[in-house]
All heavy atoms as TSV, in Angstrom:
chain	resi	resn	atom	element	x	y	z
A	1	MET	N	N	-4.344	10.032	10.573
A	1	MET	CA	C	-4.440	8.645	11.052
A	1	MET	C	C	-3.511	7.773	10.207
A	1	MET	O	O	-3.426	7.921	9.001
A	1	MET	CB	C	-5.891	8.193	10.945
A	1	MET	CG	C	-6.091	6.739	11.342
A	1	MET	SD	S	-7.810	6.201	11.451
A	1	MET	CE	C	-8.224	6.134	9.716
A	2	SER	N	N	-2.875	6.859	10.846
A	2	SER	CA	C	-1.960	5.933	10.183
A	2	SER	C	C	-2.550	4.542	10.154
A	2	SER	O	O	-3.037	4.081	11.173
A	2	SER	CB	C	-0.597	5.954	10.890
A	2	SER	OG	O	0.301	5.100	10.249
A	3	GLN	N	N	-2.438	3.852	9.017
A	3	GLN	CA	C	-2.923	2.481	8.881
A	3	GLN	C	C	-1.840	1.644	8.262
A	3	GLN	O	O	-1.139	2.128	7.358
A	3	GLN	CB	C	-4.157	2.446	8.006
A	3	GLN	CG	C	-5.300	3.327	8.439
A	3	GLN	CD	C	-6.445	3.273	7.473
A	3	GLN	OE1	O	-7.140	2.279	7.413
A	3	GLN	NE2	N	-6.614	4.290	6.654
A	4	THR	N	N	-1.738	0.398	8.712
A	4	THR	CA	C	-0.757	-0.520	8.080
A	4	THR	C	C	-1.484	-1.704	7.513
A	4	THR	O	O	-2.361	-2.282	8.124
A	4	THR	CB	C	0.262	-1.006	9.183
A	4	THR	OG1	O	0.925	0.135	9.711
A	4	THR	CG2	C	1.271	-1.943	8.548
A	5	ILE	N	N	-1.149	-2.030	6.268
A	5	ILE	CA	C	-1.701	-3.198	5.619
A	5	ILE	C	C	-0.587	-4.106	5.214
A	5	ILE	O	O	0.568	-3.695	5.049
A	5	ILE	CB	C	-2.552	-2.807	4.370
A	5	ILE	CG1	C	-1.707	-2.077	3.317
A	5	ILE	CG2	C	-3.759	-1.951	4.769
A	5	ILE	CD1	C	-2.418	-1.845	2.003
A	6	THR	N	N	-0.918	-5.382	5.077
A	6	THR	CA	C	0.015	-6.395	4.634
A	6	THR	C	C	-0.004	-6.501	3.138
A	6	THR	O	O	-1.105	-6.553	2.548
A	6	THR	CB	C	-0.316	-7.748	5.298
A	6	THR	OG1	O	-0.294	-7.603	6.705
A	6	THR	CG2	C	0.668	-8.835	4.859
A	7	VAL	N	N	1.173	-6.535	2.509
A	7	VAL	CA	C	1.235	-6.636	1.057
A	7	VAL	C	C	2.124	-7.820	0.737
A	7	VAL	O	O	3.311	-7.851	1.048
A	7	VAL	CB	C	1.818	-5.368	0.424
A	7	VAL	CG1	C	1.860	-5.478	-1.088
A	7	VAL	CG2	C	1.011	-4.140	0.840
A	8	GLU	N	N	1.559	-8.825	0.077
A	8	GLU	CA	C	2.323	-10.001	-0.328
A	8	GLU	C	C	2.759	-9.926	-1.774
A	8	GLU	O	O	2.036	-9.386	-2.609
A	8	GLU	CB	C	1.457	-11.243	-0.140
A	8	GLU	CG	C	0.998	-11.499	1.288
A	8	GLU	CD	C	2.116	-11.814	2.248
A	8	GLU	OE1	O	3.163	-12.355	1.777
A	8	GLU	OE2	O	2.004	-11.505	3.441
A	9	GLY	N	N	3.919	-10.428	-2.094
A	9	GLY	CA	C	4.372	-10.529	-3.448
A	9	GLY	C	C	5.440	-9.519	-3.876
A	9	GLY	O	O	5.888	-9.545	-4.998
A	10	MET	N	N	5.847	-8.618	-2.976
A	10	MET	CA	C	6.877	-7.672	-3.340
A	10	MET	C	C	8.218	-8.322	-3.194
A	10	MET	O	O	8.520	-8.949	-2.169
A	10	MET	CB	C	6.847	-6.432	-2.396
A	10	MET	CG	C	5.581	-5.622	-2.500
A	10	MET	SD	S	5.639	-4.139	-1.502
A	10	MET	CE	C	5.632	-4.829	0.161
A	11	SER	N	N	9.088	-8.178	-4.221
A	11	SER	CA	C	10.399	-8.829	-4.206
A	11	SER	C	C	11.556	-7.878	-4.505
A	11	SER	O	O	12.700	-8.263	-4.410
A	11	SER	CB	C	10.417	-10.033	-5.146
A	11	SER	OG	O	10.197	-9.564	-6.458
A	12	CYS	N	N	11.233	-6.658	-4.878
A	12	CYS	CA	C	12.326	-5.722	-5.276
A	12	CYS	C	C	11.883	-4.275	-5.082
A	12	CYS	O	O	10.751	-3.997	-4.714
A	12	CYS	CB	C	12.676	-5.975	-6.742
A	12	CYS	SG	S	11.338	-5.582	-7.895
A	13	GLU	N	N	12.824	-3.398	-5.348
A	13	GLU	CA	C	12.540	-1.960	-5.166
A	13	GLU	C	C	11.462	-1.500	-6.116
A	13	GLU	O	O	10.617	-0.653	-5.773
A	13	GLU	CB	C	13.817	-1.149	-5.437
A	13	GLU	CG	C	13.716	0.292	-5.096
A	13	GLU	CD	C	15.032	1.022	-5.275
A	13	GLU	OE1	O	16.070	0.511	-4.813
A	13	GLU	OE2	O	15.020	2.129	-5.832
A	14	HIS	N	N	11.421	-2.068	-7.344
A	14	HIS	CA	C	10.372	-1.707	-8.283
A	14	HIS	C	C	8.967	-2.074	-7.715
A	14	HIS	O	O	8.026	-1.293	-7.865
A	14	HIS	CB	C	10.583	-2.430	-9.627
A	14	HIS	CG	C	9.542	-2.089	-10.634
A	14	HIS	ND1	N	8.463	-2.902	-10.848
A	14	HIS	CD2	C	9.432	-1.049	-11.461
A	14	HIS	CE1	C	7.687	-2.369	-11.803
A	14	HIS	NE2	N	8.250	-1.255	-12.190
A	15	CYS	N	N	8.881	-3.213	-7.076
A	15	CYS	CA	C	7.628	-3.587	-6.449
A	15	CYS	C	C	7.192	-2.602	-5.382
A	15	CYS	O	O	6.014	-2.207	-5.349
A	15	CYS	CB	C	7.751	-4.971	-5.788
A	15	CYS	SG	S	8.083	-6.355	-6.935
A	16	GLU	N	N	8.118	-2.194	-4.568
A	16	GLU	CA	C	7.810	-1.185	-3.535
A	16	GLU	C	C	7.314	0.103	-4.183
A	16	GLU	O	O	6.345	0.686	-3.693
A	16	GLU	CB	C	9.070	-0.869	-2.673
A	16	GLU	CG	C	9.456	-1.970	-1.741
A	16	GLU	CD	C	10.704	-1.637	-0.941
A	16	GLU	OE1	O	11.538	-0.831	-1.399
A	16	GLU	OE2	O	10.820	-2.195	0.152
A	17	ARG	N	N	7.963	0.512	-5.214
A	17	ARG	CA	C	7.572	1.745	-5.906
A	17	ARG	C	C	6.206	1.600	-6.520
A	17	ARG	O	O	5.360	2.539	-6.404
A	17	ARG	CB	C	8.630	2.093	-6.980
A	17	ARG	CG	C	8.553	3.504	-7.457
A	17	ARG	CD	C	9.794	3.946	-8.277
A	17	ARG	NE	N	10.331	2.928	-9.211
A	17	ARG	CZ	C	11.485	2.293	-8.994
A	17	ARG	NH1	N	12.201	2.510	-7.954
A	17	ARG	NH2	N	11.891	1.404	-9.926
A	18	THR	N	N	5.901	0.484	-7.105
A	18	THR	CA	C	4.606	0.246	-7.700
A	18	THR	C	C	3.487	0.305	-6.676
A	18	THR	O	O	2.448	0.959	-6.889
A	18	THR	CB	C	4.560	-1.125	-8.444
A	18	THR	OG1	O	5.563	-1.129	-9.483
A	18	THR	CG2	C	3.209	-1.422	-9.033
A	19	VAL	N	N	3.694	-0.374	-5.534
A	19	VAL	CA	C	2.711	-0.355	-4.444
A	19	VAL	C	C	2.577	1.076	-3.925
A	19	VAL	O	O	1.444	1.550	-3.674
A	19	VAL	CB	C	3.094	-1.339	-3.368
A	19	VAL	CG1	C	2.205	-1.197	-2.129
A	19	VAL	CG2	C	2.997	-2.792	-3.888
A	20	SER	N	N	3.660	1.753	-3.732
A	20	SER	CA	C	3.604	3.107	-3.190
A	20	SER	C	C	2.806	4.022	-4.110
A	20	SER	O	O	1.956	4.770	-3.663
A	20	SER	CB	C	5.032	3.635	-3.022
A	20	SER	OG	O	5.038	4.931	-2.487
A	21	GLU	N	N	3.092	3.946	-5.391
A	21	GLU	CA	C	2.359	4.781	-6.363
A	21	GLU	C	C	0.875	4.462	-6.363
A	21	GLU	O	O	0.010	5.361	-6.489
A	21	GLU	CB	C	2.948	4.632	-7.732
A	21	GLU	CG	C	4.341	5.290	-7.849
A	21	GLU	CD	C	5.036	4.999	-9.162
A	21	GLU	OE1	O	4.525	4.256	-9.989
A	21	GLU	OE2	O	6.168	5.496	-9.347
A	22	ALA	N	N	0.531	3.181	-6.272
A	22	ALA	CA	C	-0.879	2.765	-6.264
A	22	ALA	C	C	-1.571	3.368	-4.999
A	22	ALA	O	O	-2.686	3.888	-5.126
A	22	ALA	CB	C	-0.995	1.248	-6.225
A	23	LEU	N	N	-0.909	3.311	-3.882
A	23	LEU	CA	C	-1.501	3.818	-2.638
A	23	LEU	C	C	-1.585	5.355	-2.678
A	23	LEU	O	O	-2.565	5.941	-2.171
A	23	LEU	CB	C	-0.726	3.348	-1.430
A	23	LEU	CG	C	-0.859	1.864	-1.157
A	23	LEU	CD1	C	0.194	1.449	-0.105
A	23	LEU	CD2	C	-2.250	1.525	-0.687
A	24	GLU	N	N	-0.594	6.005	-3.219
A	24	GLU	CA	C	-0.583	7.460	-3.294
A	24	GLU	C	C	-1.748	7.971	-4.166
A	24	GLU	O	O	-2.197	9.122	-4.010
A	24	GLU	CB	C	0.751	7.973	-3.847
A	24	GLU	CG	C	1.861	7.852	-2.855
A	24	GLU	CD	C	3.224	8.070	-3.459
A	24	GLU	OE1	O	3.347	8.183	-4.707
A	24	GLU	OE2	O	4.220	8.142	-2.682
A	25	GLY	N	N	-2.254	7.147	-5.043
A	25	GLY	CA	C	-3.362	7.530	-5.902
A	25	GLY	C	C	-4.742	7.433	-5.253
A	25	GLY	O	O	-5.740	7.836	-5.863
A	26	VAL	N	N	-4.826	6.912	-4.025
A	26	VAL	CA	C	-6.068	6.760	-3.321
A	26	VAL	C	C	-6.421	8.093	-2.676
A	26	VAL	O	O	-5.589	8.720	-2.003
A	26	VAL	CB	C	-6.010	5.636	-2.276
A	26	VAL	CG1	C	-7.296	5.547	-1.483
A	26	VAL	CG2	C	-5.696	4.312	-2.934
A	27	ASP	N	N	-7.685	8.548	-2.862
A	27	ASP	CA	C	-8.141	9.789	-2.234
A	27	ASP	C	C	-7.992	9.693	-0.698
A	27	ASP	O	O	-8.332	8.672	-0.113
A	27	ASP	CB	C	-9.608	10.053	-2.564
A	27	ASP	CG	C	-9.801	10.516	-4.012
A	27	ASP	OD1	O	-8.838	11.001	-4.602
A	27	ASP	OD2	O	-10.933	10.383	-4.511
A	28	GLY	N	N	-7.461	10.775	-0.141
A	28	GLY	CA	C	-7.301	10.860	1.322
A	28	GLY	C	C	-5.917	10.440	1.834
A	28	GLY	O	O	-5.608	10.625	3.005
A	29	VAL	N	N	-5.059	9.916	0.974
A	29	VAL	CA	C	-3.742	9.468	1.360
A	29	VAL	C	C	-2.804	10.681	1.344
A	29	VAL	O	O	-2.726	11.388	0.358
A	29	VAL	CB	C	-3.200	8.366	0.462
A	29	VAL	CG1	C	-1.747	8.053	0.743
A	29	VAL	CG2	C	-4.029	7.111	0.601
A	30	THR	N	N	-2.063	10.881	2.439
A	30	THR	CA	C	-1.151	12.009	2.535
A	30	THR	C	C	0.298	11.568	2.531
A	30	THR	O	O	1.170	12.363	2.165
A	30	THR	CB	C	-1.407	12.853	3.795
A	30	THR	OG1	O	-1.315	12.021	4.941
A	30	THR	CG2	C	-2.810	13.458	3.743
A	31	ALA	N	N	0.607	10.322	2.922
A	31	ALA	CA	C	1.958	9.811	2.935
A	31	ALA	C	C	1.941	8.275	2.899
A	31	ALA	O	O	1.018	7.683	3.452
A	31	ALA	CB	C	2.744	10.302	4.149
A	32	VAL	N	N	3.001	7.684	2.272
A	32	VAL	CA	C	3.047	6.208	2.141
A	32	VAL	C	C	4.461	5.774	2.435
A	32	VAL	O	O	5.431	6.376	1.987
A	32	VAL	CB	C	2.644	5.769	0.728
A	32	VAL	CG1	C	2.843	4.261	0.572
A	32	VAL	CG2	C	1.233	6.185	0.403
A	33	SER	N	N	4.574	4.656	3.196
A	33	SER	CA	C	5.874	4.024	3.405
A	33	SER	C	C	5.705	2.547	3.145
A	33	SER	O	O	4.870	1.895	3.799
A	33	SER	CB	C	6.339	4.276	4.819
A	33	SER	OG	O	7.537	3.552	5.091
A	34	VAL	N	N	6.459	1.983	2.195
A	34	VAL	CA	C	6.329	0.581	1.818
A	34	VAL	C	C	7.640	-0.151	2.142
A	34	VAL	O	O	8.683	0.381	1.822
A	34	VAL	CB	C	5.992	0.436	0.319
A	34	VAL	CG1	C	5.877	-0.999	-0.079
A	34	VAL	CG2	C	4.695	1.196	0.003
A	35	ASP	N	N	7.531	-1.318	2.731
A	35	ASP	CA	C	8.700	-2.091	3.123
A	35	ASP	C	C	8.519	-3.548	2.680
A	35	ASP	O	O	7.731	-4.265	3.313
A	35	ASP	CB	C	8.956	-2.005	4.583
A	35	ASP	CG	C	10.228	-2.641	5.069
A	35	ASP	OD1	O	10.844	-3.416	4.275
A	35	ASP	OD2	O	10.628	-2.437	6.194
A	36	ARG	N	N	9.255	-3.975	1.677
A	36	ARG	CA	C	9.115	-5.357	1.179
A	36	ARG	C	C	9.650	-6.370	2.183
A	36	ARG	O	O	9.242	-7.504	2.212
A	36	ARG	CB	C	9.790	-5.539	-0.204
A	36	ARG	CG	C	11.289	-5.475	-0.166
A	36	ARG	CD	C	11.842	-5.686	-1.583
A	36	ARG	NE	N	13.301	-5.571	-1.621
A	36	ARG	CZ	C	13.930	-4.440	-1.838
A	36	ARG	NH1	N	13.276	-3.339	-2.041
A	36	ARG	NH2	N	15.256	-4.439	-1.890
A	37	GLU	N	N	10.634	-5.940	3.001
A	37	GLU	CA	C	11.225	-6.853	3.979
A	37	GLU	C	C	10.180	-7.329	5.057
A	37	GLU	O	O	10.180	-8.470	5.465
A	37	GLU	CB	C	12.408	-6.211	4.721
A	37	GLU	CG	C	13.562	-5.857	3.788
A	37	GLU	CD	C	14.232	-7.115	3.184
A	37	GLU	OE1	O	14.400	-8.101	3.906
A	37	GLU	OE2	O	14.622	-7.055	2.013
A	38	THR	N	N	9.324	-6.391	5.437
A	38	THR	CA	C	8.257	-6.743	6.417
A	38	THR	C	C	6.915	-6.998	5.740
A	38	THR	O	O	5.948	-7.302	6.429
A	38	THR	CB	C	8.090	-5.600	7.440
A	38	THR	OG1	O	7.724	-4.380	6.764
A	38	THR	CG2	C	9.390	-5.376	8.221
A	39	ALA	N	N	6.886	-6.862	4.424
A	39	ALA	CA	C	5.645	-7.066	3.649
A	39	ALA	C	C	4.512	-6.178	4.133
A	39	ALA	O	O	3.377	-6.597	4.267
A	39	ALA	CB	C	5.212	-8.534	3.643
A	40	THR	N	N	4.862	-4.883	4.413
A	40	THR	CA	C	3.835	-3.969	4.893
A	40	THR	C	C	3.883	-2.669	4.138
A	40	THR	O	O	4.881	-2.249	3.552
A	40	THR	CB	C	4.015	-3.661	6.378
A	40	THR	OG1	O	5.321	-3.054	6.579
A	40	THR	CG2	C	3.850	-4.883	7.238
A	41	ALA	N	N	2.759	-1.966	4.213
A	41	ALA	CA	C	2.635	-0.576	3.711
A	41	ALA	C	C	1.939	0.213	4.799
A	41	ALA	O	O	0.868	-0.180	5.282
A	41	ALA	CB	C	1.856	-0.542	2.434
A	42	THR	N	N	2.568	1.309	5.197
A	42	THR	CA	C	1.966	2.180	6.225
A	42	THR	C	C	1.505	3.421	5.491
A	42	THR	O	O	2.269	4.058	4.765
A	42	THR	CB	C	2.969	2.553	7.324
A	42	THR	OG1	O	3.423	1.293	7.922
A	42	THR	CG2	C	2.316	3.390	8.378
A	43	VAL	N	N	0.234	3.781	5.721
A	43	VAL	CA	C	-0.382	4.862	4.977
A	43	VAL	C	C	-0.922	5.903	5.951
A	43	VAL	O	O	-1.668	5.524	6.895
A	43	VAL	CB	C	-1.531	4.328	4.090
A	43	VAL	CG1	C	-2.181	5.469	3.278
A	43	VAL	CG2	C	-1.012	3.259	3.153
A	44	ASP	N	N	-0.584	7.151	5.757
A	44	ASP	CA	C	-1.143	8.260	6.550
A	44	ASP	C	C	-2.291	8.886	5.762
A	44	ASP	O	O	-2.200	9.003	4.545
A	44	ASP	CB	C	-0.088	9.290	6.851
A	44	ASP	CG	C	0.999	8.769	7.752
A	44	ASP	OD1	O	0.761	7.808	8.503
A	44	ASP	OD2	O	2.141	9.322	7.695
A	45	GLY	N	N	-3.262	9.375	6.458
A	45	GLY	CA	C	-4.397	10.055	5.844
A	45	GLY	C	C	-5.699	9.453	6.348
A	45	GLY	O	O	-5.736	8.681	7.298
A	46	ASP	N	N	-6.763	9.820	5.637
A	46	ASP	CA	C	-8.088	9.369	6.065
A	46	ASP	C	C	-8.774	8.460	5.042
A	46	ASP	O	O	-9.981	8.357	5.002
A	46	ASP	CB	C	-8.973	10.563	6.424
A	46	ASP	CG	C	-9.168	11.526	5.245
A	46	ASP	OD1	O	-8.673	11.228	4.137
A	46	ASP	OD2	O	-9.876	12.536	5.426
A	47	ALA	N	N	-7.986	7.785	4.251
A	47	ALA	CA	C	-8.538	6.832	3.251
A	47	ALA	C	C	-9.113	5.625	3.932
A	47	ALA	O	O	-8.631	5.184	4.982
A	47	ALA	CB	C	-7.457	6.431	2.270
A	48	GLU	N	N	-10.156	5.036	3.329
A	48	GLU	CA	C	-10.738	3.805	3.836
A	48	GLU	C	C	-9.798	2.646	3.547
A	48	GLU	O	O	-9.222	2.566	2.455
A	48	GLU	CB	C	-12.099	3.552	3.150
A	48	GLU	CG	C	-13.140	4.604	3.458
A	48	GLU	CD	C	-13.635	4.546	4.894
A	48	GLU	OE1	O	-13.637	3.451	5.479
A	48	GLU	OE2	O	-13.949	5.619	5.418
A	49	VAL	N	N	-9.652	1.759	4.503
A	49	VAL	CA	C	-8.727	0.629	4.358
A	49	VAL	C	C	-9.139	-0.233	3.144
A	49	VAL	O	O	-8.264	-0.773	2.475
A	49	VAL	CB	C	-8.627	-0.189	5.662
A	49	VAL	CG1	C	-9.918	-0.947	5.953
A	49	VAL	CG2	C	-7.448	-1.126	5.578
A	50	GLU	N	N	-10.435	-0.350	2.885
A	50	GLU	CA	C	-10.879	-1.134	1.765
A	50	GLU	C	C	-10.345	-0.554	0.422
A	50	GLU	O	O	-9.955	-1.280	-0.486
A	50	GLU	CB	C	-12.404	-1.237	1.678
A	50	GLU	CG	C	-13.027	-2.003	2.831
A	50	GLU	CD	C	-13.227	-1.154	4.093
A	50	GLU	OE1	O	-13.012	0.091	4.060
A	50	GLU	OE2	O	-13.552	-1.738	5.156
A	51	SER	N	N	-10.314	0.741	0.353
A	51	SER	CA	C	-9.790	1.418	-0.841
A	51	SER	C	C	-8.273	1.194	-1.010
A	51	SER	O	O	-7.795	1.013	-2.112
A	51	SER	CB	C	-10.046	2.949	-0.777
A	51	SER	OG	O	-11.410	3.192	-0.716
A	52	LEU	N	N	-7.591	1.118	0.123
A	52	LEU	CA	C	-6.139	0.839	0.064
A	52	LEU	C	C	-5.900	-0.531	-0.434
A	52	LEU	O	O	-5.020	-0.805	-1.308
A	52	LEU	CB	C	-5.514	1.040	1.455
A	52	LEU	CG	C	-5.671	2.438	2.089
A	52	LEU	CD1	C	-5.124	2.413	3.495
A	52	LEU	CD2	C	-5.006	3.490	1.255
A	53	VAL	N	N	-6.621	-1.521	0.099
A	53	VAL	CA	C	-6.471	-2.892	-0.305
A	53	VAL	C	C	-6.792	-3.064	-1.804
A	53	VAL	O	O	-6.055	-3.718	-2.566
A	53	VAL	CB	C	-7.347	-3.840	0.579
A	53	VAL	CG1	C	-7.408	-5.239	-0.026
A	53	VAL	CG2	C	-6.809	-3.863	1.988
A	54	GLU	N	N	-7.858	-2.437	-2.211
A	54	GLU	CA	C	-8.258	-2.503	-3.633
A	54	GLU	C	C	-7.191	-1.952	-4.556
A	54	GLU	O	O	-6.895	-2.496	-5.628
A	54	GLU	CB	C	-9.567	-1.779	-3.859
A	54	GLU	CG	C	-10.794	-2.474	-3.295
A	54	GLU	CD	C	-12.069	-1.670	-3.438
A	54	GLU	OE1	O	-12.078	-0.605	-4.076
A	54	GLU	OE2	O	-13.098	-2.104	-2.880
A	55	ALA	N	N	-6.561	-0.823	-4.171
A	55	ALA	CA	C	-5.539	-0.195	-4.974
A	55	ALA	C	C	-4.315	-1.103	-5.109
A	55	ALA	O	O	-3.732	-1.236	-6.185
A	55	ALA	CB	C	-5.119	1.139	-4.363
A	56	VAL	N	N	-3.933	-1.729	-4.008
A	56	VAL	CA	C	-2.773	-2.634	-4.057
A	56	VAL	C	C	-3.075	-3.887	-4.930
A	56	VAL	O	O	-2.263	-4.295	-5.733
A	56	VAL	CB	C	-2.357	-3.083	-2.640
A	56	VAL	CG1	C	-1.294	-4.166	-2.668
A	56	VAL	CG2	C	-1.843	-1.864	-1.874
A	57	GLU	N	N	-4.291	-4.409	-4.757
A	57	GLU	CA	C	-4.658	-5.598	-5.558
A	57	GLU	C	C	-4.753	-5.210	-7.042
A	57	GLU	O	O	-4.368	-6.046	-7.900
A	57	GLU	CB	C	-5.947	-6.203	-5.019
A	57	GLU	CG	C	-5.717	-6.838	-3.679
A	57	GLU	CD	C	-6.947	-7.470	-3.042
A	57	GLU	OE1	O	-8.086	-7.142	-3.480
A	57	GLU	OE2	O	-6.784	-8.220	-2.109
A	58	ALA	N	N	-5.210	-4.038	-7.367
A	58	ALA	CA	C	-5.296	-3.568	-8.747
A	58	ALA	C	C	-3.880	-3.459	-9.371
A	58	ALA	O	O	-3.734	-3.594	-10.570
A	58	ALA	CB	C	-6.076	-2.282	-8.852
A	59	ALA	N	N	-2.886	-3.215	-8.519
A	59	ALA	CA	C	-1.543	-3.098	-8.994
A	59	ALA	C	C	-0.874	-4.470	-9.132
A	59	ALA	O	O	0.293	-4.569	-9.564
A	59	ALA	CB	C	-0.731	-2.235	-8.009
A	60	GLY	N	N	-1.583	-5.528	-8.774
A	60	GLY	CA	C	-1.058	-6.880	-8.984
A	60	GLY	C	C	-0.499	-7.585	-7.799
A	60	GLY	O	O	0.182	-8.616	-7.927
A	61	TYR	N	N	-0.780	-7.083	-6.591
A	61	TYR	CA	C	-0.242	-7.691	-5.356
A	61	TYR	C	C	-1.395	-8.090	-4.449
A	61	TYR	O	O	-2.510	-7.582	-4.580
A	61	TYR	CB	C	0.654	-6.703	-4.632
A	61	TYR	CG	C	1.850	-6.305	-5.456
A	61	TYR	CD1	C	1.743	-5.214	-6.334
A	61	TYR	CD2	C	3.007	-7.014	-5.425
A	61	TYR	CE1	C	2.825	-4.840	-7.155
A	61	TYR	CE2	C	4.094	-6.668	-6.229
A	61	TYR	CZ	C	3.972	-5.602	-7.082
A	61	TYR	OH	O	5.049	-5.254	-7.894
A	62	GLU	N	N	-1.175	-8.992	-3.520
A	62	GLU	CA	C	-2.153	-9.406	-2.571
A	62	GLU	C	C	-2.041	-8.483	-1.326
A	62	GLU	O	O	-0.933	-8.243	-0.897
A	62	GLU	CB	C	-1.984	-10.864	-2.128
A	62	GLU	CG	C	-2.237	-11.843	-3.267
A	62	GLU	CD	C	-2.089	-13.262	-2.779
A	62	GLU	OE1	O	-2.459	-13.562	-1.633
A	62	GLU	OE2	O	-1.629	-14.120	-3.582
A	63	ALA	N	N	-3.201	-8.052	-0.825
A	63	ALA	CA	C	-3.178	-7.163	0.317
A	63	ALA	C	C	-4.261	-7.529	1.305
A	63	ALA	O	O	-5.308	-8.090	0.923
A	63	ALA	CB	C	-3.358	-5.728	-0.137
A	64	SER	N	N	-4.020	-7.237	2.564
A	64	SER	CA	C	-5.019	-7.433	3.587
A	64	SER	C	C	-4.808	-6.425	4.726
A	64	SER	O	O	-3.706	-5.946	4.918
A	64	SER	CB	C	-4.987	-8.873	4.180
A	64	SER	OG	O	-3.701	-9.127	4.713
A	65	ALA	N	N	-5.889	-6.121	5.407
A	65	ALA	CA	C	-5.818	-5.128	6.497
A	65	ALA	C	C	-5.374	-5.797	7.790
A	65	ALA	O	O	-5.494	-6.972	7.968
A	65	ALA	CB	C	-7.186	-4.499	6.698
């Protein structure tokens, strides 16, 4: 299953990498694609959306489903 969340505050490639790494650390995530231009992260797997949002916020960015 694929889910897309909105991620605010990314301004560079490092930001994308930080968000990607945070999401990859969530149980159930199999693939991640982060795009600062559209302020989105698309996540494949069976992780709960709340866990994805929490991971992004713990990395220092604002996120919403």
